[in-house]
N, C-alpha and C positions, 0 to 999 in steps of 0.2 A: 634323351631319346628313348622311345619304347619300341620294341618289335611287336607288331600287331599280332594278336592271336586270332583264331578263327571265330569271329562272331557270327551269329545267325543273320544271314542277309535279310534286310527288310525291303518291302516293295517300295517303288516310287509312289508319291502321291498321285491322284488321278490327274488327267490332262486338265489344263486350266486356261481359260481364255482371259486376255487382259480386260480390265474394266475401263481403262483409259490409255490413250496413245496419241502420238503426234510427231511433228518434225520441229526441232529446235534450231533456230538460226544461231550458229556459233561464230559467225564471221568468216572472212576470207572466201566467201562464196559457198561455204559448207552449211548443210543442214543435217543434223543427226536425228535418226529415227529412235524413238523411245516408246516404252510401254510399261504399264503398271498392272499387276495382278495381285490377287489375294485379298487381304483385309485392309481396307482404306485407313483404318485406325491402328493398324498393327505396327510391329517393329520394322523400320525401314531396312532393306537389304538391297545391295546393288550387285548384280551378276556382271562380271567383266569377262567378255569372251576371249577366246584365244586367236591364234593365227600368227601374227596380226593379219586381220582382214578376213577372218572366217565368218563374221556376222553372228548374231545371237540365234539361239535355238529355243523353241518353245519347250523342249524336253528339259532344258537346264533348270527351269523353275520348279520341276517336280521333286526336287530334293528338299524343298521348303514346305513346311506346314502352312497351307493357305489361310487357315483360321488365325494364325499367329503373326505371320509376316506380311508386310507390304513389299512386294517383290518387284524391283525395278530392273529393267533390261534396256540396253541401248546398243545400236550398231555403231561401231567406231567409224571415223571418217573413211569414206570411199567404199564401204562394203554394206551388205545387207540392203536395207531400204533407205540408207542415208544417201544424200546427193551432194555433189555429182558422184557417179559410180566409177570406180577405178578400173573397170574391166578393160578399158582402152584409153590411151592418151587422146586428148581432144585439143587441137590447136586453137579452137575458138573458146575454150573455157580454161582460163589460167588455173583454176582450182583443181583441175583434173591432172595437173602435172606433178602432183605429190609434194611440191615444195612446201606447202603448208600442212603437211601430214607428218608430224613428228611426235615423239613421246610427250614433249612439253605441250604441244597442241592438244593431245588427247587428255592429259591431266587437267588442262584448263577447261576442256569440254565437260569433264566429269563434274567440276565445280559449278559450271553454269547450269548443268542439269540438276544438281542438288538444289541450287537456289531457285530454279524454275519450279521445282516440285515442292518447295517449302520444307525440305528436310533439314534438320539441324545436324544430326549425326546418323551414320548408317554403318551396318555391317557390310564387309566386302567379301565376295566369294568368286573364285575362278581358278584357272589352272593354265599351265604352259605359258604362252605369251601373256595370258590374262594375269598370271602371278607377277610378271615383270611390271605390268601397268598398275596393278594393285599396290605393289611396293613403292613404285615411283610416286603415286598419289598419296599413299599413307605417310611416306617420309616427308612429303611437302606439306601435307595438311593433317597431321596426327590428331588434332583437336576435333576433326570431323569424322573420326573412325571409332566405332565401338568395339568391334572384333574383326578378325580376319580368318577365313577358312580357305585353304589352298590345297588342291590336289595336283600333283606333278609340278614341282617347284622349278622355275627357271628365272634367271636374272638377265638373260640375253647378253652376257659378256661375250666379247670376241672369242675368248677361250671356249665358251660353250658352243657358239655357232661354228667355230673352227672344228670342234669335235663332231658336231652333227653333219657337217658338209664335207669334212675331210677325214678326221681321225677314225670315225666309226666305219669308214670304208674298208678297213682291214678285215672286218667281219663280213662284208658284202662286196668283195672285189669285182665281181661281174657287173653288179648293178652300179657300182661306183664308176667303173670304166665307162659305162653308157652315160652316166650323169656328166662326167668330165668331157666326153666326146660331144655332148650336146652343145658345148660352147668352145669346141675345137681345143680342148685341153688348156684353156686359158689359165694363166698363173693365179689370177684372182677370180675364182669361180662365181662368187656372189656378185661382184661388180659386173661380170660378164652377163650373168642372167638378168640383172637389173637393166642393163643396156638393151638386151633383147626384148624384155617385156615393155620397153618404151619404143621399140622399133615401129616405124610407120606401116610396115607390111603386116596385116593380120595373121598371115600364115606363119611368119617368124615368131610372133607372140604365141600362137597356138602351139607350135612345136616346142618352144621353150617351156611353156606351162605344163605340157604333157611330160616332158623329160624331168622337170622338177618334181611333179607329183609321183611319177614312177619311182624316183629315188626316195621320197618321203615314205611311200608305201612299202618299199623294200626294208627300210629301217624298222618299220612296225610289223613286218611280216611274221615275226615269231609270236605275236600276240593273238593270232587267230581271229582277228576282227575284220578281215576282208581288205578292201582297198579304199579307205575313207577319203583319201585325197583325190584320187582319180575319179571317184564316183560322184563328185559334186557337179551340179549343173554348170554348163559352159561359162556363163557370165560370172558366177560366183567363184569358179575355179580360177579364171583369169584375174579377177580382182585380188583374190587371196595371194596368188603367186607374185603378182606385180607389187603388192604392198609388202609381202614378206621379203622379197629381194631388195626392195627399197630400204627397209628397216635394217635388215641383217648386214647389208653391204656397208652400212653407216654405223655399225655398232649400236644400233637402236637409239642413236643420238644421245647416248649416255657416256659419261666418263667411265672408263673400264674399271669395274669392280665397285662403283659408287654405291649401288644398292646394298651390297653386303657391308661395305665400309660404314655406311650410315644407318645400319640396322638399329643402332642405339636410339635413334629417333622414335622407334616404335615402342619404347619402354612405356608400360602402362596399358598397352593394347593387347588383350589376350589373343593368341593365335593358335590355330591348329594346322599343322602341315602334314600332308599324307603323301608319301612317295613310294613308288614301286622299286624294289631292289633290282628288278630286271629291266628297268627303263634304259634302253639302248640309246635313245635320242637325247635324253637329259639325265646323265648319271647323278647318283645320289649326292655327290660331293657338294653341289650347290646348296641343297637343302641343309646339309650338315654344317656348312660354313655359315649359312644365314642364321640358323638357330643358335649358334654359339654367341652371336652378337645381339640377340633379341631375347631378353630375359624372361619375357612372358609368353614365349611360344613353346608349344609341344610338338615334337616330331614323331610321327608314327611311320615305320617302315613296313610296307606290305611285301612279304617275302616272295609271293607268287605273281606279283603284278608288274606290268610294264608301264609305258607312258599313258596308255588309254585307261588303265585301271580296270576295275571289275566289281564284283559284288562286295568284296571286302573293303575296297577303297570307298565305294558308295556308302557302306555302313559306317565307316569312320567319319565321313563328311556329314551324313545325316545325324549321327549321334552328337557331333559338335554343334550343329545348327539347333538341335533340340535343346542341348544344354545352354547355349547362349540365348535362347528364347526365354528362358525362365528368369524372371526377375530383372531382366535388362531394361534400361530406360528406353522409352520411345523417342523417335526423332521429332 
């Protein structure tokens, strides 16, 4: 592990429009939206968004040099431009009930997308929930991954979500009391929120989504970046909270600790992990435990950063992407 020093922050690359996009039928009634930008002959890289259910952001591709990389993005099941949208349950569309929206389904979708685009191997980049999905995919298909770059490491263990939705409440007791009150102080907060996000009454879902986002923003309040959860458009916010509650109440459909236990499967894949020392929502311990089992990973701790990162986190990510672009095989 290295403690990051203060590098000179570099600017993002200019805004970049995709040169290709579409909807890929991945089965069970789902179609995932995808796009490709940058150099069509460049090094393939897949951006894996967070949430789960946040959807992809055009800004995310601006950490990649578009002259060097073939930059792929996709919206995971139920969010962004993928269909059906998870903003509300739909009794007439079985795919909208989230039963076919699990980590295993998303890993399979990534493989279908890789095959659809004719990519042999690709670099994976993402953070937060995106890091969980990256690790799940890479441990299942290590032969398809050239490198991994993660900012804000999470593996979505029950111990991690227990901290985020219960343990860290000791630092924000007022906000946590409101969060608990939103589901009548239920013993299992995540299951209770998942149930409310599937309630037939839109007003119940709206209230639950608002309470959830208020709590998430409270945890991030020390980072000085506003209220990124509450500020989302209504449909996007409803889909994200419904999908988050679905995944987190089920332990992300993963055996507890499996991603760290199986980190040895990543041997031979170079990795760069960047994590903020002040990340209240996702403490450093997960990144620390992961890197101990992954011999080819480097962990950089940014002393002044939280979960959302900042200029120093961005610099570490962009420096890694620049390094991995040099001399790396194309897919």
